[in-house]
C-alpha positions in Angstrom: -0.1 -0.1 0.0 1.3 3.4 -0.8 1.3 6.3 1.4 0.9 9.7 0.3 2.3 12.5 2.6 1.3 16.2 2.2 3.9 18.6 1.6 4.9 21.6 3.8 5.9 21.9 7.4 4.0 20.3 10.3 3.2 23.1 12.9 2.6 22.3 16.5 -1.0 23.5 17.5 -1.3 26.8 19.5 -1.4 26.9 23.1 -5.1 27.9 22.9 -5.9 25.2 20.4 -4.1 22.7 22.7 -6.1 23.8 25.6 -9.2 23.9 23.9 -8.9 20.5 22.6 -7.7 19.0 26.0 -11.0 20.7 27.2 -13.0 19.2 24.8 -11.3 15.6 25.2 -12.0 15.9 29.0 -15.5 17.0 28.5 -15.9 13.7 26.1 -14.4 11.4 28.8 -16.6 12.9 31.5 -19.7 12.1 29.1 -18.9 8.7 28.6 -17.9 8.0 32.1 -14.5 7.2 31.3 -12.7 9.9 33.3 -11.7 8.8 36.8 -9.5 9.5 39.7 -6.5 9.6 37.4 -7.8 11.9 35.2 -9.2 14.4 37.8 -5.6 15.6 38.8 -4.5 16.0 35.4 -7.6 18.3 34.7 -7.0 20.2 38.0 -3.2 20.7 37.1 -3.9 22.0 33.6 -6.7 24.4 35.2 -4.4 27.3 34.8 -4.4 30.9 33.7 -3.9 29.6 30.2 -7.1 27.3 30.4 -9.6 29.4 32.5 -8.4 32.9 31.6 -10.5 35.2 33.0 -11.3 34.1 36.4 -7.8 34.3 38.0 -7.5 37.7 36.5 -11.0 38.8 38.0 -9.8 37.5 41.5 -6.7 39.4 41.4 -8.5 42.5 40.4 -10.8 42.2 43.1 -8.0 42.0 45.5 -6.2 44.5 44.3 -9.5 46.9 44.2 -9.7 46.0 48.0 -6.2 46.9 48.6 -6.7 50.5 46.7 -10.0 51.0 48.4 -8.5 50.3 52.1 -5.4 52.7 51.1 -8.0 55.3 49.9 -10.0 55.0 52.9 -7.1 55.3 55.1 -5.8 58.3 53.0 -9.0 60.0 53.3 -9.1 59.3 57.0 -5.5 60.7 57.5 -6.7 63.8 55.5 -9.8 64.2 57.7 -7.7 63.9 60.9 -5.0 66.3 59.7 -7.8 68.7 58.7 -9.5 68.5 62.0 -6.2 68.9 63.9 -5.5 72.0 61.6 -8.8 73.5 62.6 -8.4 72.8 66.3 -5.1 74.4 66.1 -6.5 77.4 64.4 -9.3 77.6 67.1 -7.0 77.3 69.9 -4.7 80.0 68.4 -7.6 82.3 68.0 -8.9 81.6 71.3 -5.2 82.4 72.8 -5.1 85.4 70.6 -8.7 86.3 72.1 -7.5 85.7 75.6 -4.2 87.8 75.4 -6.0 90.6 73.7 -8.5 91.0 76.5 -5.6 90.8 79.1 -4.0 93.4 77.2 -7.3 95.5 77.1 -7.6 94.8 80.7 -4.3 95.9 81.5 -4.3 99.0 79.6 -7.7 99.9 81.1 -6.4 99.0 84.6 -3.3 101.3 84.1 -5.5 104.1 82.3 -7.7 104.0 85.7 -4.6 104.1 87.9 -2.9 106.9 86.0 -6.2 108.9 86.1 -6.9 108.1 90.1 -6.1 110.3 92.8 -4.7 109.6 96.2 -4.1 111.4 99.4 -0.8 113.0 99.9 0.1 111.2 103.1 -1.3 107.8 103.5 -3.5 107.0 106.8 -3.3 110.7 108.0 -5.9 113.1 108.8 -6.4 116.9 108.4 -5.2 118.9 111.4 -5.8 122.4 110.0 -8.5 123.3 107.9 -8.8 125.4 104.7 -9.4 129.4 105.3 -8.7 128.8 109.1 -8.1 132.5 110.3 -5.1 133.6 112.4 -1.9 135.5 112.6 0.4 132.8 111.4 -0.8 133.5 107.9 0.3 136.4 105.9 -2.9 136.3 103.9 -4.7 136.2 107.2 -6.2 132.8 106.6 -4.8 129.2 105.8 -4.4 128.9 102.0 -4.4 125.0 102.2 -4.8 122.0 104.6 -2.3 120.5 106.9 -2.1 116.6 107.1 -0.9 115.3 110.4 2.8 113.8 109.9 5.9 113.1 111.6 9.1 114.3 110.1 10.2 111.9 107.6 6.9 110.7 106.4 6.6 109.9 102.7 4.7 112.4 100.7 3.0 111.5 97.6 1.7 112.9 94.3 -2.0 113.0 94.6 -2.2 112.6 90.7 -0.6 112.5 87.3 1.1 115.5 86.5 4.4 117.4 85.9 6.8 119.0 88.2 6.9 122.7 87.4 8.7 123.9 90.7 10.8 122.6 93.5 13.0 124.3 96.3 12.6 126.9 98.8 9.3 128.7 98.9 9.7 131.3 101.6 7.3 130.6 104.4 6.5 127.3 102.7 10.0 126.0 103.4 11.0 123.3 100.8 8.1 122.8 98.4 6.9 121.1 95.5 4.5 122.3 92.7 2.9 120.0 90.3 0.7 120.9 87.2 -1.7 118.0 87.3 -3.2 116.4 84.2 -6.5 118.1 84.4 -4.8 121.6 84.2 -4.9 122.3 88.0 -1.9 122.6 90.4 -1.1 121.2 93.7 1.7 122.3 96.3 3.4 120.4 98.8 5.1 122.5 101.8 7.4 122.2 104.8 9.3 119.3 103.5 12.5 117.9 105.2 13.6 116.4 101.7 12.7 116.7 98.1 13.0 113.6 95.9 11.9 115.1 92.4 13.1 117.9 90.0 11.1 120.4 87.7 10.1 118.8 84.2 9.9 115.5 85.8 6.4 113.5 85.2 4.9 111.9 88.3 2.1 109.3 89.0 -0.5 109.0 91.5 1.0 107.7 94.8 4.3 108.3 93.6 6.7 109.5 96.5 7.8 112.8 95.7 9.5 114.0 99.1 9.4 113.6 102.8 7.3 115.8 105.4 9.3 118.2 107.6 9.2 121.4 109.7 11.1 123.8 107.2 9.7 127.2 106.7 6.9 129.1 108.8 5.8 126.0 111.1 5.2 125.5 114.7 5.9 121.6 114.2 6.3 119.0 111.4 3.3 118.5 109.0 2.4 118.6 105.3 1.1 121.7 104.0 -1.2 120.9 100.9 -2.8 123.4 98.4 -4.9 123.0 95.3 -4.7 125.8 92.7 -5.9 127.1 89.6 -2.1 128.4 88.5 1.1 127.9 90.1 1.1 131.1 91.7 0.3 131.9 95.3 -3.2 133.3 95.9 -5.0 131.1 93.0 -5.8 128.7 96.0 -9.3 126.7 96.0 -10.5 124.3 98.6 -8.2 121.4 98.7 -10.8 119.1 100.3 -13.5 119.6 97.8 -10.6 119.1 95.1 -9.6 115.8 96.5 -13.0 114.8 97.3 -14.0 115.6 93.6 -11.4 113.1 92.2 -12.9 110.2 94.7 -10.1 110.6 97.6 -11.9 110.3 101.0 -10.4 113.0 103.2 
């Protein structure tokens, strides 16, 4: 018998064709009942990416999607936490600024009140000789100020904010200080044993300006205090009413 062979090259079937054919063969064996325990492992072993194609890819894709989703969620949570922290910091800084500004305003207001306040020229003292008291002790015939009881060397204070306009010997007033007050009036402090300020110096309420004494025309140590409309003698006003009008209880 003669055999005829076809000319040309023999090609090995492609991988897809082999897989398809193998699957078809397995299906046929399963139909006829021939496939058994031996064939099943072979089928399972050949159940690869080449054979099933889509299913492993889908499985891998789902896992990657889950990972990406978890990562995106974590990033979103981190971003939200960062935003919340930034907002909390902004609020804390705003609150701190508000508190700081409130304290600064309170301090400025307290300082303003302090500078505009008035005090008695001698702490814890009392008036021993009143305003306009008559007698031969005074050249004008009456007392042009008030005398505060004070032992020699007692601290004398500026009654309010102002500028010193005169210091030194004042004749019958002895050592004296005259201050132009912030409201345009003048105050005078006489018979001092010591002067602690100089002309042109600014003073604040309660600041020590000198020490009481018995210089000038006196019978004993005390502080002579006057309130005036000008720095000159003869422009005196009631010092008690003056101090009381500025909140000083004398």
